[in-house]
C-alpha positions in Angstrom: -52.2 -24.2 139.1 -56.0 -23.8 138.6 -57.1 -24.1 135.9 -60.7 -25.0 134.3 -61.8 -26.8 131.5 -64.8 -27.3 129.1 -67.2 -29.8 131.3 -67.9 -32.4 128.4 -63.5 -32.1 128.0 -62.4 -36.1 129.1 -59.1 -35.0 130.3 -55.7 -37.4 131.9 -52.6 -36.8 133.7 -49.3 -36.5 131.4 -46.3 -37.0 133.2 -44.6 -33.2 132.9 -41.2 -34.3 132.2 -38.8 -37.0 130.5 -39.0 -39.5 128.7 -42.2 -41.2 130.2 -43.9 -38.3 128.7 -46.8 -40.0 126.6 -50.5 -40.6 126.8 -50.0 -43.8 129.2 -47.2 -41.9 131.6 -49.5 -41.8 134.7 -52.8 -44.3 133.9 -50.8 -46.7 132.1 -52.2 -49.3 129.2 -55.9 -48.7 128.2 -55.8 -44.6 129.5 -58.2 -44.2 127.3 -60.9 -45.7 129.6 -59.6 -44.1 132.7 -59.7 -40.2 131.3 -62.4 -38.0 133.0 -64.5 -34.9 133.3 -64.5 -34.7 137.3 -62.9 -31.5 137.9 -62.0 -32.5 141.7 -59.5 -35.5 139.8 -58.8 -32.8 137.2 -57.0 -30.2 139.9 -55.5 -32.9 141.9 -53.4 -33.9 139.0 -52.4 -30.4 138.2 -51.6 -29.8 141.9 -49.3 -32.6 141.6 -47.4 -31.2 139.0 -48.5 -33.0 136.1 -49.2 -31.8 132.4 -52.6 -32.6 131.1 -53.5 -34.3 128.3 -57.1 -33.5 126.3 -59.3 -37.0 125.3 -59.9 -36.5 121.5 -63.0 -37.3 119.7 -66.4 -38.4 120.1 -66.1 -38.7 124.1 -64.8 -34.8 124.5 -66.6 -33.6 121.2 -63.1 -32.2 119.9 -60.8 -32.4 117.3 -56.8 -30.9 117.2 -55.9 -29.6 114.3 -52.2 -29.9 114.6 -49.8 -27.6 112.2 -46.0 -28.8 113.4 -43.7 -27.2 110.7 -43.8 -23.2 109.1 -45.2 -24.4 106.0 -48.6 -26.4 107.7 -48.9 -23.3 110.1 -48.9 -21.2 106.8 -51.4 -23.1 105.3 -53.4 -23.7 108.5 -53.5 -20.2 109.0 -55.0 -19.4 105.5 -57.6 -22.1 105.9 -58.7 -21.1 109.6 -57.9 -17.4 109.3 -61.9 -15.9 109.9 -62.5 -19.1 112.5 -62.8 -18.8 116.0 -61.7 -21.3 118.0 -59.8 -22.8 121.1 -56.2 -22.2 119.7 -52.9 -22.7 121.6 -49.2 -22.9 120.9 -46.8 -26.1 121.4 -43.1 -26.1 121.1 -43.9 -27.6 117.6 -46.6 -25.3 115.9 -50.1 -24.3 116.5 -53.6 -26.6 117.8 -56.9 -25.2 117.0 -59.4 -27.4 118.9 -63.1 -27.7 116.4 -65.9 -29.5 117.5 -66.3 -33.2 116.6 -68.8 -34.8 113.8 -70.2 -37.7 114.1 -68.8 -38.0 109.8 -65.6 -38.8 111.5 -66.3 -42.2 112.1 -65.7 -43.3 108.7 -62.4 -43.0 108.6 -60.0 -45.8 110.2 -57.1 -43.6 111.4 -57.0 -41.3 114.3 -55.2 -38.9 112.7 -55.3 -37.8 109.2 -52.4 -35.9 107.6 -53.2 -33.9 104.6 -49.8 -31.4 103.7 -48.6 -31.5 106.7 -51.0 -30.5 108.8 -52.6 -33.1 111.0 -55.9 -34.0 112.4 -56.3 -35.6 115.1 -59.8 -36.8 115.5 -60.0 -39.6 117.6 -62.6 -41.7 117.3 -64.1 -45.3 118.4 -63.2 -48.8 117.6 -65.5 -51.3 115.9 -66.8 -52.1 119.5 -68.0 -48.5 120.2 -65.0 -48.0 122.8 -62.7 -44.8 122.7 -59.8 -44.9 120.6 -56.6 -43.3 122.2 -55.9 -39.9 120.7 -55.0 -37.0 122.7 -52.8 -33.7 123.2 -51.2 -32.5 125.7 -53.1 -28.8 126.5 -52.3 -25.8 128.5 -51.6 -25.2 131.3 -48.9 -27.9 130.7 -45.1 -27.7 129.8 -44.7 -25.5 126.8 -48.3 -24.9 126.2 -50.0 -21.5 126.3 -53.4 -20.7 125.1 -53.7 -18.0 122.1 -57.7 -18.5 122.5 -58.7 -20.3 125.2 -61.8 -22.4 125.7 -65.1 -21.1 126.6 -66.4 -22.1 130.3 -70.0 -22.8 130.9 
């Protein structure tokens, strides 16, 4: 399967099935230090049948606003109705990808929850290392783009 992603996005392979479907399922512990934006490596992961995770936060310049319940989806639809952004569906709900802002560094959490909506912001630790926050994105299993990202 061929897929293109924005050049800045750092991605990682995710096992596509079973209980091993998590961030470190292939890259192991410290996966957040092993993500890449190299299209050849990413394509090899897809060719091997893996799902793809997007490393969120400052490293990729992206956050994921995720609504996993009907109520949260309704609220998110109201809040973001007139905002164009890459958007995809997962089995649990709608994900909207927005640009990272350095003001997210003030939070001590990688995920901020508000009224059923998860703001998956990532960030860096006290030493400046990327924190481990990711979302599985299309073309992965049970993920479909509503509005795909712009590829430059």
